[in-house]
FIVOLUM-334599 format. One record per residue (C-alpha): residue number from 1; residue in three letters; chain; x, y, z. Coordinates in nm, 4 decimals, m for minus. Example, Ala and Ser with C-alpha at 12.3 -4.5 7.8 and 13.67 -1.06 7.14 Angstrom:
   resi   resn   chain          u          v          w
      1    ala       A     1.2300    m0.4500     0.7800
      2    ser       A     1.3670    m0.1060     0.7140
This chain:
   resi   resn   chain          u          v          w
      1    unk       A    11.1509    12.0483    11.2579
      2    unk       A    10.8543    12.1393    11.4801
      3    unk       A    10.9806    12.4979    11.4966
      4    unk       A    11.0037    12.5128    11.1188
      5    unk       A    10.6504    12.3842    11.0707
      6    unk       A    10.5002    12.6213    11.3264
      7    unk       A    10.6904    12.9148    11.1799
      8    unk       A    10.5925    12.8545    10.8199
      9    unk       A    10.2287    12.8014    10.9153
     10    unk       A    10.2223    13.1362    11.0929
     11    unk       A    10.3867    13.3027    10.7935
     12    unk       A    10.1389    13.1413    10.5563
     13    unk       A     9.8469    13.2757    10.7589
     14    unk       A     9.9818    13.6268    10.7158
     15    unk       A    10.0353    13.5633    10.3449
     16    unk       A     9.6849    13.4281    10.3100
     17    unk       A     9.5455    13.7563    10.4385
     18    unk       A     9.7570    13.9764    10.2103
     19    unk       A     9.6302    14.0891     9.8719
     20    unk       A     9.9587    14.0069     9.6983
     21    unk       A     9.9167    13.6349     9.7608
     22    unk       A     9.5906    13.6310     9.5674
     23    unk       A     9.7423    13.7157     9.2298
     24    unk       A     9.8586    13.3770     9.1047
     25    unk       A     9.5600    13.1515     9.1764
     26    unk       A     9.1895    13.1962     9.2319
     27    unk       A     9.0450    13.2161     9.5801
     28    unk       A     8.8219    12.9171     9.5272
     29    unk       A     8.8976    12.5841     9.3598
     30    unk       A     8.6634    12.4120     9.1198
     31    unk       A     8.4992    12.2286     9.4081
     32    unk       A     8.4748    12.2452     9.7856
     33    unk       A     8.4529    12.5445    10.0139
     34    unk       A     8.6859    12.8307    10.0905
     35    unk       A     8.9136    12.7869    10.3911
     36    unk       A     8.9052    13.1562    10.4682
     37    unk       A     8.8531    13.3601    10.7809
     38    unk       A     8.7782    13.1601    11.0920
     39    unk       A     8.8064    12.8272    10.9102
     40    unk       A     9.1590    12.9086    10.7938
     41    unk       A     9.2671    13.0249    11.1371
     42    unk       A     9.1206    12.7128    11.2989
     43    unk       A     9.3027    12.4858    11.0526
     44    unk       A     9.6371    12.6559    11.1038
     45    unk       A     9.6033    12.6685    11.4811
     46    unk       A     9.5182    12.2988    11.4731
     47    unk       A     9.8342    12.2351    11.2722
     48    unk       A    10.0528    12.4335    11.5116
     49    unk       A     9.9109    12.2482    11.8116
     50    unk       A     9.9490    11.9126    11.6390
     51    unk       A    10.3149    11.9554    11.5466
     52    unk       A    10.4030    12.1267    11.8730
     53    unk       A    10.2741    11.8313    12.0761
     54    unk       A    10.3716    11.5398    11.8509
     55    unk       A    10.7029    11.3586    11.8251
     56    unk       A    10.6060    11.2388    11.4769
     57    unk       A    10.7310    11.4838    11.2148
     58    unk       A    10.7134    11.4986    10.8333
     59    unk       A    10.9605    11.2788    10.6465
     60    unk       A    11.0788    11.5583    10.4196
     61    unk       A    11.3813    11.7564    10.5331
     62    unk       A    11.3982    12.1237    10.6281
     63    unk       A    11.5277    12.2238    10.2850
     64    unk       A    11.2739    12.0087    10.1008
     65    unk       A    10.9802    12.1561    10.2897
     66    unk       A    11.1189    12.5054    10.2392
     67    unk       A    11.1375    12.4546     9.8615
     68    unk       A    10.7660    12.3756     9.8393
     69    unk       A    10.6780    12.6414    10.0951
     70    unk       A    10.8469    12.9120     9.8890
     71    unk       A    10.6231    12.8261     9.5925
     72    unk       A    10.3093    12.8041     9.8062
     73    unk       A    10.3904    13.1422     9.9589
     74    unk       A    10.3713    13.2954     9.6110
     75    unk       A    10.0706    13.1064     9.4758
     76    unk       A     9.8323    13.0400     9.7647
     77    unk       A     9.5387    13.0253     9.7653
     78    unk       A     9.5493    12.7720     9.4852
     79    unk       A     9.4561    12.4181     9.3854
     80    unk       A     9.7019    12.1762     9.5460
     81    unk       A     9.6914    11.8016     9.4729
     82    unk       A     9.9022    11.5747     9.6927
     83    unk       A     9.9717    11.2092     9.6210
     84    unk       A     9.9969    11.0659     9.9697
     85    unk       A     9.8348    11.1196    10.3072
     86    unk       A    10.0714    11.1253    10.6000
     87    unk       A    10.2292    11.3077    10.8884
     88    unk       A    10.2852    11.6188    10.6752
     89    unk       A     9.9297    11.6479    10.5381
     90    unk       A     9.7987    11.8905    10.7976
     91    unk       A    10.0995    12.1096    10.7309
     92    unk       A    10.0402    12.1186    10.3538
     93    unk       A     9.6717    12.2011    10.3943
     94    unk       A     9.7461    12.4830    10.6379
     95    unk       A    10.0072    12.6279    10.4000
     96    unk       A     9.7384    12.6777    10.1345
     97    unk       A     9.4989    12.9130    10.3176
     98    unk       A     9.1817    12.9804    10.1215
     99    unk       A     9.2735    12.7216     9.8601
    100    unk       A     9.1727    12.3661     9.7739
    101    unk       A     9.4020    12.0883     9.8975
    102    unk       A     9.3203    11.7268     9.8152
    103    unk       A     9.5136    11.4167     9.9188
    104    unk       A     9.5149    11.0889     9.7230
    105    unk       A     9.5951    10.7823     9.9343
    106    unk       A     9.6136    10.4108     9.8506
    107    unk       A     9.5308    10.2665    10.1946
    108    unk       A     9.1630    10.3131    10.2989
    109    unk       A     9.2353    10.2157    10.6592
    110    unk       A     9.5083    10.4786    10.6811
    111    unk       A     9.2680    10.7383    10.5394
    112    unk       A     9.0188    10.6587    10.8154
    113    unk       A     9.2918    10.6800    11.0796
    114    unk       A     9.4212    11.0171    10.9626
    115    unk       A     9.0797    11.1760    10.9066
    116    unk       A     8.9633    11.0617    11.2486
    117    unk       A     9.2315    11.2796    11.4069
    118    unk       A     9.2226    11.5586    11.1456
    119    unk       A     8.8715    11.5710    10.9967
    120    unk       A     8.9438    11.9083    10.8356
    121    unk       A     9.1509    11.7331    10.5662
    122    unk       A     9.0021    11.6089    10.2386
    123    unk       A     9.1256    11.2770    10.1001
    124    unk       A     9.0280    11.0264     9.8310
    125    unk       A     9.1245    10.6600     9.8280
    126    unk       A     9.2934    10.5430     9.5077
    127    unk       A     9.3228    10.1793     9.4029
    128    unk       A     9.6273    10.1674     9.1770
    129    unk       A     9.6484     9.9121     8.8968
    130    unk       A    10.0278     9.8910     8.8736
    131    unk       A    10.3143     9.7346     9.0677
    132    unk       A    10.6711     9.8570     9.1035
    133    unk       A    10.7964     9.5344     8.9472
    134    unk       A    10.6197     9.6373     8.6235
    135    unk       A    10.8087     9.9670     8.5829
    136    unk       A    11.0172     9.8595     8.2812
    137    unk       A    10.7254     9.6786     8.1177
    138    unk       A    10.5049     9.9860     8.1575
    139    unk       A    10.7549    10.1994     7.9685
    140    unk       A    10.7372     9.9540     7.6803
    141    unk       A    10.3575     9.9616     7.7060
    142    unk       A    10.3661    10.3413     7.6930
    143    unk       A    10.5642    10.3379     7.3699
    144    unk       A    10.3279    10.0855     7.2075
    145    unk       A     9.9878    10.2097     7.3271
    146    unk       A     9.8471    10.5070     7.1291
    147    unk       A     9.6225    10.6132     7.4192
    148    unk       A     9.9345    10.6758     7.6290
    149    unk       A    10.0810    10.9206     7.3786
    150    unk       A    10.1426    11.2832     7.4664
    151    unk       A     9.9261    11.3876     7.1722
    152    unk       A     9.6190    11.2321     7.3362
    153    unk       A     9.7066    11.2917     7.7029
    154    unk       A     9.3837    11.2028     7.8801
    155    unk       A     9.3057    11.0254     8.2062
    156    unk       A     8.9306    11.0019     8.2611
    157    unk       A     8.7989    10.6955     8.0811
    158    unk       A     9.1429    10.5905     7.9562
    159    unk       A     9.1158    10.2135     7.9909
    160    unk       A     9.3906    10.1197     7.7461
    161    unk       A     9.6818    10.3155     7.8932
    162    unk       A     9.7837    10.1386     8.2133
    163    unk       A     9.9789    10.4441     8.3288
    164    unk       A     9.6700    10.6654     8.3228
    165    unk       A     9.4945    10.7045     8.6568
    166    unk       A     9.1424    10.6534     8.5242
    167    unk       A     8.9876    10.5652     8.8605
    168    unk       A     9.0004    10.9092     9.0232
    169    unk       A     8.6993    11.1121     9.1330
    170    unk       A     8.5426    11.3713     8.9056
    171    unk       A     8.6648    11.6507     9.1288
    172    unk       A     9.0230    11.5547     9.0441
    173    unk       A     8.9590    11.5636     8.6700
    174    unk       A     8.7447    11.8782     8.6828
    175    unk       A     9.0031    12.0821     8.8737
    176    unk       A     9.3062    12.2470     8.7180
    177    unk       A     9.5829    12.1876     8.9703
    178    unk       A     9.8363    12.4642     9.0262
    179    unk       A    10.0638    12.2479     9.2417
    180    unk       A    10.1009    11.8693     9.2394
    181    unk       A    10.3099    11.6894     9.5004
    182    unk       A    10.4022    11.3269     9.4214
    183    unk       A    10.5131    11.1649     9.7468
    184    unk       A    10.3132    10.8424     9.7088
    185    unk       A    10.2097    10.5688     9.6576
    186    unk       A    10.4586    10.3293     9.8085
    187    unk       A    10.7485    10.2434     9.5842
    188    unk       A    11.0087    10.0564     9.7861
    189    unk       A    10.9198     9.6891     9.7269
    190    unk       A    10.8233     9.4905     9.4182
    191    unk       A    10.4528     9.4422     9.4982
    192    unk       A    10.4001     9.8102     9.5887
    193    unk       A    10.2039    10.0245     9.3399
    194    unk       A    10.5088    10.2373     9.2607
    195    unk       A    10.4850    10.5978     9.1438
    196    unk       A    10.4912    10.5346     8.7713
    197    unk       A    10.1232    10.6115     8.7134
    198    unk       A    10.1259    10.9057     8.9534
    199    unk       A    10.4174    11.0689     8.7707
    200    unk       A    10.2683    11.0033     8.4266
    201    unk       A     9.9268    11.1342     8.5343
    202    unk       A    10.0763    11.4450     8.6939
    203    unk       A    10.2452    11.5195     8.3613
    204    unk       A     9.9154    11.4750     8.1755
    205    unk       A     9.7336    11.7070     8.4168
    206    unk       A    10.0023    11.9714     8.3739
    207    unk       A     9.9987    11.9465     7.9954
    208    unk       A     9.6192    11.9806     7.9891
    209    unk       A     9.6208    12.3050     8.1876
    210    unk       A     9.3996    12.5743     8.0334
    211    unk       A     9.4709    12.8565     8.2785
    212    unk       A     9.7701    13.0848     8.2203
    213    unk       A    10.1010    12.9880     8.3755
    214    unk       A    10.2814    12.6668     8.4589
    215    unk       A    10.1923    12.3752     8.6820
    216    unk       A    10.4369    12.3230     8.9675
    217    unk       A    10.5116    11.9526     9.0135
    218    unk       A    10.7163    11.8322     9.3102
    219    unk       A    10.8539    11.4773     9.3113
    220    unk       A    11.0016    11.3248     9.6257
    221    unk       A    11.2418    11.0308     9.6581
    222    unk       A    11.4248    11.0996     9.3311
    223    unk       A    11.7187    10.9034     9.4698
    224    unk       A    11.5239    10.5918     9.3712
    225    unk       A    11.5652    10.4485     9.0211
    226    unk       A    11.2011    10.4449     8.9107
    227    unk       A    11.1172    10.7935     9.0364
    228    unk       A    11.4184    10.9389     8.8563
    229    unk       A    11.3612    10.7379     8.5390
    230    unk       A    10.9938    10.8326     8.5078
    231    unk       A    11.0621    11.1955     8.5990
    232    unk       A    11.3099    11.2268     8.3156
    233    unk       A    11.0676    11.0562     8.0763
    234    unk       A    10.7491    11.2470     8.1574
    235    unk       A    10.8275    11.5545     8.3728
    236    unk       A    11.1423    11.6406     8.1754
    237    unk       A    11.4850    11.7710     8.2706
    238    unk       A    11.4212    12.0873     8.0696
    239    unk       A    11.1353    12.1756     8.3070
    240    unk       A    11.3370    12.1015     8.6240
    241    unk       A    11.3904    12.4375     8.7945
    242    unk       A    11.5232    12.3431     9.1362
    243    unk       A    11.6378    12.0425     9.3359
    244    unk       A    11.7288    11.9885     9.6976
    245    unk       A    11.7859    11.6664     9.8852
    246    unk       A    11.5520    11.4051     9.7414
    247    unk       A    11.3032    11.6586     9.6014
    248    unk       A    11.2774    11.7893     9.2432
    249    unk       A    11.0664    12.0878     9.1435
    250    unk       A    10.9362    12.1120     8.7873
    251    unk       A    10.7497    12.3965     8.6180
    252    unk       A    10.5539    12.2355     8.3363
    253    unk       A    10.3844    12.4548     8.0745
    254    unk       A    10.0596    12.3590     7.8998
    255    unk       A    10.1022    12.1434     7.5910
    256    unk       A     9.9766    12.4309     7.3757
    257    unk       A    10.2810    12.6394     7.4693
    258    unk       A    10.5411    12.3622     7.5027
    259    unk       A    10.7732    12.2846     7.2153
    260    unk       A    10.7442    11.9458     7.0497
    261    unk       A    10.4659    11.6910     7.0522
    262    unk       A    10.6108    11.4510     7.3096
    263    unk       A    10.6304    11.4785     7.6888
    264    unk       A    11.0016    11.5653     7.6762
């Protein structure tokens, strides 16, 4: 695994300096600074050193990481939103040279721990308002609450729809995300936040895209009931383009170009 991570980071640095990798996404996100030149090299060298000297490796498998890497290789530099901050975060940031990578994490203490060791990362703390035990109830709520409907599809200021992540920072709402990775929050015990709101909100962000092209959404742990159920409800089987292991890759078009008025 360490060899894989070091290899793909080196490849991504070469891609980040080639003109062909600049075609799909802009060089600069809607906020933040460019990780170009010396800053990019420093970030990627830091990642190589980290994974070469650590016994702690990302939880995703070789094939799962490769699936996301193949998309990043074609689109970087781009705007990359990741639900979750963990042992793979430095890798994801270094695979998006010159782009904007933001991590959303539920545990403020964990954010402090990670950023202390890797201050080059950018992360926001998110206080979720759902629990995994509410997954079935939230689907009923979605069907009954007009502000959850695909026709409205908004997050900022959406107090009525409990699936809408309305507590995020302005930089999340003001950025059009080219890639969204949903690998958090925790969803393996009843009192955990679950990924219901993250999946729903990722679908809303993708549908609201104004730039040309699709939004790539990656969902991990699809072997679990709730992840699979919500993916099929909001991310849609018809937009599923590839799957490997416990990872699904969706290409979601803007609502203006998608057929039908519902999510799926």
